[in-house]
Kinemage of the C-alpha trace (Angstrom):
@kinemage 1
@onewidth
@group {chain A} dominant
@subgroup {mainchain}
@vectorlist {calphas} color= white
{ca met a 1} P -50.566 31.115 6.027
{ca gly a 2} L -47.334 32.057 4.464
{ca thr a 3} L -45.758 32.689 7.839
{ca gly a 4} L -46.467 29.293 8.601
{ca ala a 5} L -44.796 27.641 4.985
{ca ala a 6} L -41.508 30.307 5.759
{ca val a 7} L -40.916 29.108 8.838
{ca leu a 8} L -41.684 25.418 7.721
{ca ala a 9} L -38.950 26.054 4.829
{ca ile a 10} L -36.997 28.213 7.317
{ca gly a 11} L -37.320 24.834 9.154
{ca gly a 12} L -35.446 22.494 6.199
{ca ala a 13} L -33.415 24.615 5.195
{ca lys a 14} L -31.896 24.154 8.567
{ca ala a 15} L -31.909 20.568 8.894
{ca ala a 16} L -29.918 20.020 5.817
{ca ser a 17} L -27.683 22.859 6.136
{ca ser a 18} L -24.903 20.396 5.750
{ca met a 19} L -26.108 19.938 1.786
{ca ile a 20} L -27.824 23.389 1.307
{ca gly a 21} L -24.137 24.832 2.401
{ca pro a 22} L -21.909 22.914 -0.443
{ca ile a 23} L -24.477 23.173 -3.410
{ca phe a 24} L -24.291 26.792 -3.040
{ca leu a 25} L -21.318 27.102 -2.262
{ca ala a 26} L -20.835 25.374 -5.844
{ca leu a 27} L -23.599 28.046 -7.245
{ca val a 28} L -21.864 30.897 -6.323
{ca leu a 29} L -18.362 29.640 -7.248
{ca thr a 30} L -19.735 28.722 -11.226
{ca val a 31} L -21.659 32.645 -11.229
{ca ala a 32} L -18.653 34.276 -9.927
{ca ile a 33} L -16.364 31.855 -12.872
{ca his a 34} L -19.013 31.578 -15.832
{ca pro a 35} L -18.523 35.312 -17.451
{ca leu a 36} L -15.493 34.046 -18.541
{ca arg a 37} L -16.440 31.685 -20.447
{ca gly a 38} L -18.113 34.304 -22.409
{ca tyr a 39} L -14.521 36.427 -22.516
{ca leu a 40} L -12.936 33.051 -24.147
{ca ile a 41} L -15.331 33.091 -26.483
{ca ser a 42} L -15.727 36.083 -27.484
{ca his a 43} L -11.737 35.546 -28.930
{ca arg a 44} L -12.679 33.473 -30.322
{ca trp a 45} L -12.063 30.485 -28.272
{ca pro a 46} L -14.166 27.252 -29.239
{ca ala a 47} L -17.122 26.731 -26.918
{ca trp a 48} L -16.271 23.344 -25.810
{ca ala a 49} L -12.556 25.328 -24.539
{ca gly a 50} L -14.272 28.124 -22.840
{ca thr a 51} L -16.369 25.651 -20.321
{ca leu a 52} L -13.145 23.428 -19.871
{ca ala a 53} L -11.168 27.075 -18.481
{ca val a 54} L -14.337 27.448 -16.456
{ca ile a 55} L -14.092 24.014 -14.755
{ca leu a 56} L -10.412 24.674 -14.095
{ca ala a 57} L -10.862 27.872 -12.546
{ca ala a 58} L -13.301 27.129 -10.469
{ca tyr a 59} L -11.282 24.326 -9.156
{ca ala a 60} L -8.867 26.086 -8.802
{ca val a 61} L -10.224 28.686 -6.838
{ca leu a 62} L -11.771 25.053 -4.709
{ca val a 63} L -8.715 24.196 -3.834
{ca ala a 64} L -7.209 27.688 -2.947
{ca ile a 65} L -9.836 27.880 -0.180
{ca val a 66} L -8.944 24.338 0.971
{ca val a 67} L -5.265 25.093 1.205
{ca ala a 68} L -5.454 28.582 2.319
{ca leu a 69} L -8.259 26.219 5.493
{ca leu a 70} L -5.936 23.963 5.893
{ca tyr a 71} L -2.879 26.084 6.768
{ca ala a 72} L -4.055 28.352 8.900
{ca val a 73} L -5.652 25.106 10.940
{ca ala a 74} L -2.508 23.840 11.188
{ca lys a 75} L -0.557 27.128 12.154
{ca phe a 76} L -2.815 27.365 14.376
{ca ala a 77} L -2.152 24.165 16.271
{ca thr a 78} L 1.672 24.283 16.006
{ca ile a 79} L 1.018 27.885 17.554
{ca leu a 80} L -1.633 27.607 20.152
{ca pro a 81} L 0.360 25.406 23.052
{ca arg a 82} L 3.068 27.465 23.036
{ca tyr a 83} L 1.070 30.226 24.494
{ca ala a 84} L -1.164 27.341 26.819
{ca asp a 85} L 0.660 28.543 30.189
{ca asp a 86} L -0.084 32.057 29.240
{ca leu a 87} L -3.351 31.645 28.873
{ca asn a 88} L -4.359 29.500 31.933
{ca asp a 89} L -1.946 32.205 33.911
{ca leu a 90} L -4.207 35.079 32.291
{ca val a 91} L -7.570 32.952 33.478
{ca lys a 92} L -5.958 32.608 37.174
{ca ser a 93} L -5.688 36.259 36.893
{ca ala a 94} L -8.796 37.258 35.943
{ca ala a 95} L -10.784 34.940 38.374
{ca gly a 96} L -8.693 36.301 40.886
{ca ala a 97} L -9.881 39.887 40.271
{ca leu a 98} L -13.392 38.288 40.084
{ca asp a 99} L -13.404 37.063 42.918
{ca arg a 100} L -11.805 39.869 44.617
{ca gly a 101} L -14.732 41.740 43.345
{ca gly a 102} L -16.943 39.233 44.975
{ca ile a 103} L -17.687 36.554 42.560
{ca gly a 104} L -18.675 33.577 43.804
{ca gln a 105} L -15.522 30.715 43.800
{ca asp a 106} L -18.899 28.004 41.856
{ca gln a 107} L -19.030 30.645 39.068
{ca leu a 108} L -15.197 31.130 39.280
{ca lys a 109} L -14.243 27.215 38.628
{ca gln a 110} L -17.149 26.587 35.823
{ca met a 111} L -15.136 29.737 34.117
{ca glu a 112} L -11.634 28.432 34.483
{ca gly a 113} L -12.609 24.665 32.847
{ca ala a 114} L -14.367 26.716 30.252
{ca phe a 115} L -11.148 28.676 29.049
{ca asp a 116} L -8.713 25.647 29.985
{ca ala a 117} L -6.009 25.760 26.568
{ca asp a 118} L -5.889 22.242 27.260
{ca lys a 119} L -9.819 21.992 26.034
{ca leu a 120} L -8.899 24.669 23.087
{ca val a 121} L -5.784 22.064 22.148
{ca ser a 122} L -7.888 19.335 21.552
{ca leu a 123} L -10.514 21.170 19.974
{ca val a 124} L -8.389 22.481 17.227
{ca gly a 125} L -7.138 18.929 16.982
{ca gly a 126} L -10.781 17.723 16.493
{ca val a 127} L -11.059 20.343 13.461
{ca leu a 128} L -7.922 18.661 11.778
{ca ser a 129} L -9.619 15.273 12.190
{ca gly a 130} L -12.866 17.046 10.740
{ca leu a 131} L -11.431 18.411 7.847
{ca val a 132} L -9.474 14.614 7.218
{ca ser a 133} L -13.290 13.342 7.609
{ca thr a 134} L -14.689 16.199 5.039
{ca ala a 135} L -12.930 14.160 1.960
{ca ser a 136} L -16.064 13.041 0.756
{ca gly a 137} L -17.621 16.233 0.507
{ca leu a 138} L -15.278 18.343 -1.058
{ca phe a 139} L -15.485 14.997 -3.679
{ca phe a 140} L -19.164 15.908 -3.485
{ca leu a 141} L -18.523 20.011 -4.313
{ca gly a 142} L -16.061 18.652 -7.015
{ca ile a 143} L -18.410 16.939 -9.183
{ca leu a 144} L -21.434 19.872 -8.248
{ca leu a 145} L -19.113 22.107 -9.937
{ca leu a 146} L -18.561 20.117 -12.821
{ca phe a 147} L -21.991 19.556 -13.755
{ca leu a 148} L -23.308 23.624 -13.052
{ca ala a 149} L -20.315 24.189 -15.048
{ca ile a 150} L -20.898 22.454 -17.527
{ca asp a 151} L -25.290 23.335 -17.628
{ca ala a 152} L -24.256 26.858 -17.027
{ca ala a 153} L -23.250 26.957 -20.791
{ca gln a 154} L -26.713 26.639 -22.170
{ca phe a 155} L -28.669 28.220 -19.131
{ca pro a 156} L -28.297 31.849 -20.614
{ca asp a 157} L -30.124 30.650 -23.698
{ca lys a 158} L -32.370 28.638 -22.238
{ca leu a 159} L -32.978 31.548 -19.808
{ca ala a 160} L -33.416 33.582 -22.288
{ca arg a 161} L -36.476 31.695 -24.350
{ca gln a 162} L -38.328 32.804 -21.186
{ca arg a 163} L -38.298 36.445 -20.737
{ca glu a 164} L -41.362 36.931 -23.359
{ca gly a 165} L -43.497 34.817 -20.419
{ca arg a 166} L -41.475 35.139 -17.868
{ca gly a 167} L -39.537 38.446 -18.222
{ca ala a 168} L -39.723 39.742 -14.475
{ca val a 169} L -38.269 36.020 -13.079
{ca val a 170} L -35.307 36.292 -15.955
{ca ser a 171} L -34.407 39.336 -14.968
{ca ala a 172} L -34.372 38.836 -10.918
{ca leu a 173} L -32.416 35.981 -11.811
{ca glu a 174} L -30.029 38.188 -13.791
{ca ser a 175} L -29.853 40.590 -11.372
{ca phe a 176} L -29.038 38.035 -8.932
{ca ala a 177} L -25.917 36.618 -10.794
{ca arg a 178} L -25.090 40.405 -11.021
{ca gly a 179} L -25.666 41.431 -7.544
{ca thr a 180} L -23.383 38.723 -6.523
{ca arg a 181} L -20.713 39.031 -8.710
{ca arg a 182} L -20.491 42.612 -8.120
{ca tyr a 183} L -20.588 41.723 -4.282
{ca leu a 184} L -17.621 39.137 -4.727
{ca val a 185} L -15.650 41.316 -6.380
{ca val a 186} L -16.277 44.539 -3.696
{ca ala a 187} L -15.397 41.652 -0.916
{ca thr a 188} L -12.369 40.731 -2.119
{ca val a 189} L -10.758 43.648 -2.962
{ca phe a 190} L -11.578 45.255 0.279
{ca gly a 191} L -10.316 41.922 2.158
{ca phe a 192} L -7.708 42.013 -0.192
{ca ile a 193} L -6.619 45.919 0.810
{ca val a 194} L -7.295 44.778 5.091
{ca ala a 195} L -5.179 41.718 4.700
{ca val a 196} L -2.091 43.600 2.942
{ca leu a 197} L -2.232 46.650 5.646
{ca asp a 198} L -2.852 43.712 8.607
{ca thr a 199} L -0.129 42.177 7.813
{ca val a 200} L 2.197 44.480 6.857
{ca phe a 201} L 1.306 45.930 10.564
{ca leu a 202} L 1.657 42.774 12.041
{ca ser a 203} L 5.344 42.038 10.239
{ca phe a 204} L 6.456 45.167 12.786
{ca thr a 205} L 5.371 43.446 16.084
{ca pro a 206} L 7.057 40.424 17.729
{ca ile a 207} L 3.312 38.754 17.227
{ca pro a 208} L 4.214 35.179 15.564
{ca ala a 209} L 2.290 34.216 11.607
{ca pro a 210} L 1.826 37.733 10.749
{ca val a 211} L 0.619 35.867 7.107
{ca leu a 212} L -1.921 34.022 9.373
{ca trp a 213} L -3.895 36.294 10.769
{ca gly a 214} L -3.198 38.335 7.777
{ca leu a 215} L -5.138 35.971 6.187
{ca leu a 216} L -7.757 35.322 8.233
{ca ala a 217} L -8.593 38.841 8.585
{ca phe a 218} L -9.172 38.190 4.020
{ca ile a 219} L -11.535 35.224 4.632
{ca thr a 220} L -13.094 37.318 7.612
{ca asn a 221} L -14.006 40.452 4.973
{ca tyr a 222} L -17.108 37.892 3.727
{ca ile a 223} L -18.666 38.537 6.259
{ca pro a 224} L -20.982 41.820 7.057
{ca asn a 225} L -20.272 44.327 9.192
{ca ile a 226} L -18.036 41.894 12.293
{ca gly a 227} L -15.529 39.978 10.415
{ca phe a 228} L -12.000 42.354 11.849
{ca val a 229} L -13.552 41.717 15.186
{ca val a 230} L -13.324 37.773 14.483
{ca gly a 231} L -10.265 38.357 12.495
{ca leu a 232} L -8.844 41.507 15.707
{ca val a 233} L -8.930 38.853 18.839
{ca pro a 234} L -5.941 35.851 17.740
{ca pro a 235} L -3.588 38.216 17.248
{ca ala a 236} L -5.508 40.704 19.768
{ca leu a 237} L -4.515 37.735 22.431
{ca leu a 238} L -0.947 37.005 20.658
{ca gly a 239} L 0.229 40.786 21.594
{ca leu a 240} L -1.613 40.214 24.604
{ca phe a 241} L 0.581 37.101 25.911
{ca glu a 242} L 4.590 38.472 23.482
{ca gly a 243} L 4.764 42.376 24.982
{ca gly a 244} L 1.841 43.077 27.487
{ca pro a 245} L -1.423 45.149 27.311
{ca gly a 246} L 0.745 47.873 25.687
{ca leu a 247} L 1.316 45.877 22.357
{ca met a 248} L -2.214 44.560 22.555
{ca val a 249} L -3.658 48.410 23.234
{ca leu a 250} L -1.758 49.120 19.496
{ca val a 251} L -3.261 46.073 18.074
{ca ile a 252} L -6.833 46.963 18.669
{ca val a 253} L -6.129 50.632 17.681
{ca val a 254} L -4.634 49.786 14.539
{ca tyr a 255} L -6.731 46.963 13.581
{ca ser a 256} L -9.415 49.258 14.623
{ca val a 257} L -9.002 52.367 12.116
{ca ile a 258} L -8.027 49.984 9.393
{ca asn a 259} L -10.854 47.390 9.721
{ca ala a 260} L -13.346 49.324 11.452
{ca ile a 261} L -12.960 52.086 8.592
{ca leu a 262} L -12.823 49.808 4.938
{ca gln a 263} L -14.731 46.755 6.368
{ca ser a 264} L -17.360 48.738 8.075
{ca val a 265} L -18.062 51.780 6.976
{ca ile a 266} L -16.893 51.698 3.178
{ca gln a 267} L -17.138 49.038 2.081
{ca pro a 268} L -21.204 48.258 3.479
{ca arg a 269} L -21.876 51.685 1.708
{ca val a 270} L -20.175 50.751 -2.000
{ca val a 271} L -22.252 46.891 -0.791
{ca gly a 272} L -25.294 48.584 -0.521
{ca glu a 273} L -24.992 50.578 -4.152
{ca ala a 274} L -23.855 48.054 -5.822
{ca val a 275} L -26.114 44.980 -5.225
{ca gly a 276} L -28.988 46.867 -3.357
{ca leu a 277} L -29.373 45.957 0.009
{ca ser a 278} L -29.133 48.639 3.164
{ca gly a 279} L -25.975 48.050 5.573
{ca thr a 280} L -29.326 46.751 8.298
{ca ile a 281} L -30.983 44.253 5.659
{ca ser a 282} L -26.595 43.389 5.592
{ca phe a 283} L -26.287 42.704 9.227
{ca val a 284} L -29.866 40.749 9.808
{ca ser a 285} L -28.943 38.841 7.150
{ca leu a 286} L -25.937 37.715 8.553
{ca met a 287} L -27.119 36.876 11.466
{ca phe a 288} L -29.872 34.834 10.006
{ca trp a 289} L -28.463 32.990 7.138
{ca ala a 290} L -25.516 31.792 9.655
{ca trp a 291} L -28.100 30.654 12.482
{ca val a 292} L -29.740 28.406 9.446
{ca leu a 293} L -26.248 27.523 7.298
{ca gly a 294} L -23.671 27.687 9.661
{ca pro a 295} L -20.130 28.914 8.561
{ca val a 296} L -21.430 29.139 4.360
{ca gly a 297} L -24.364 31.416 5.807
{ca ala a 298} L -22.195 34.098 7.367
{ca leu a 299} L -19.687 34.192 4.868
{ca phe a 300} L -22.241 34.303 2.123
{ca ala a 301} L -25.216 35.734 3.202
{ca val a 302} L -25.457 38.674 0.917
{ca pro a 303} L -25.259 36.633 -1.812
{ca leu a 304} L -28.236 33.997 0.038
{ca thr a 305} L -30.384 37.340 0.913
{ca leu a 306} L -30.008 38.177 -3.134
{ca leu a 307} L -31.539 34.752 -3.871
{ca val a 308} L -34.093 35.696 -2.441
{ca lys a 309} L -34.650 39.106 -2.572
{ca ala a 310} L -34.531 38.387 -6.718
{ca phe a 311} L -37.726 35.241 -6.313
{ca leu a 312} L -40.079 36.810 -3.278
{ca ile a 313} L -39.177 40.785 -3.994
{ca asp a 314} L -37.605 41.586 -7.812
{ca ala a 315} L -39.683 38.614 -9.439
{ca asp a 316} L -43.486 39.650 -8.311
{ca arg a 317} L -45.215 42.589 -8.781
{ca glu a 318} L -46.638 43.120 -6.319
{ca thr a 319} L -43.469 43.190 -3.682
{ca ala a 320} L -41.527 45.339 -6.192
{ca trp a 321} L -42.401 48.120 -4.164
{ca leu a 322} L -40.385 47.447 -1.767
{ca gly a 323} L -36.966 47.085 -3.552
{ca pro a 324} L -36.338 50.884 -3.268
{ca leu a 325} L -37.170 50.259 0.999
{ca ile a 326} L -34.353 47.698 1.734
{ca asp a 327} L -32.038 49.268 -1.336
{ca gly a 328} L -28.522 50.517 0.319
{ca ser a 329} L -28.742 53.306 -2.341
{ca pro a 330} L -29.262 57.261 -1.319
{ca ala a 331} L -32.917 58.052 -2.515
{ca leu a 332} L -33.428 60.079 -6.009
{ca pro a 333} L -35.474 62.888 -5.437
{ca ala a 334} L -38.927 63.392 -6.056
{ca thr a 335} L -39.903 64.412 -9.469
{ca glu a 336} L -43.395 65.117 -8.473
{ca pro a 337} L -44.364 66.678 -5.371
{ca arg a 338} L -45.996 64.362 -2.865
{ca pro a 339} L -49.957 65.595 -1.883
{ca gly a 340} L -50.213 66.669 1.691
{ca ala a 341} L -53.414 66.331 3.541
{ca ala a 342} L -55.949 69.335 1.353
{ca asp a 343} L -55.144 67.372 -1.441
{ca leu a 344} L -56.788 64.394 -0.549
{ca leu a 345} L -59.687 66.329 0.033
{ca pro a 346} L -62.617 66.074 -2.756
{ca ala a 347} L -62.413 67.859 -5.802
{ca asp a 348} L -65.453 70.449 -4.805
{ca val a 349} L -64.653 70.400 -1.284
{ca arg a 350} L -61.418 72.027 -1.624
{ca ala a 351} L -63.093 74.691 -4.232
{ca gly a 352} L -65.683 75.616 -1.188
{ca gly a 353} L -62.528 76.437 0.833
């Protein structure tokens, strides 16, 4: 029954992903920025001014995200047509190689049609028109941020009053908030470092728009484990068109050294120790939440998993033992020796040999 209920809940979340995604985005922004209010009040700001500062900061972050995405899509739309012929030639060359390898003509025609550069250009145009149609969604997100920021001013006090009767739930929600803030700080710091290094490297190559690919590397850094692969594909292809296979290989090597080490080796360990999720759980959560909620689920897979963990594991004493099993921190040394097989026998049997 529990499994059936979980399947129904997941199916419902997937069906309502267009509404749940913006709501969770607003929640994450509010959780991330809310400590600003406490900091300002501790420095003798009025309570209303602290709340207003949180609202303005949330709007500033939202505007920055929208502007960055608009710039990225518009810039990509201007770059892609310049390489349409090169992309078509590349596809034809690959098709010729596959033809010589014995691949049928029907499959080759399907492949050429799938990689038609004109279709890619029209796809980018569709994305641009889609961004215009999301104005109503952004308006909904802005209003939701306003109400969340206002309600968040009183929420900690209301939550504290429930600690005596619902202490486990209160602690779980506080753990979710702390884990989300830690994850965002770690991902932002590592993403900024990766973006700067990638931009500097690409600036010394003939690949156009290095700032755009640095921005892409920064955004994809929020995608656990495989984000750098998504950010690698466009500059690697442009390197092939601009400088041939040598430049493409150079881009792949440099990206792998910078991004793979930072994003796939160091960052997952730091994130695991900071938020209490192992690398395996983070990777599985990426695939799951991307399937359920789409792009928002991929970007916020870790906070979504932390929220589920807070309600299903941290808040329930019967399932709290699962916490250390999915924790990303190293195991603590045992304080007592573990019983062996003989220790499990009754005392009179052990005494009799």
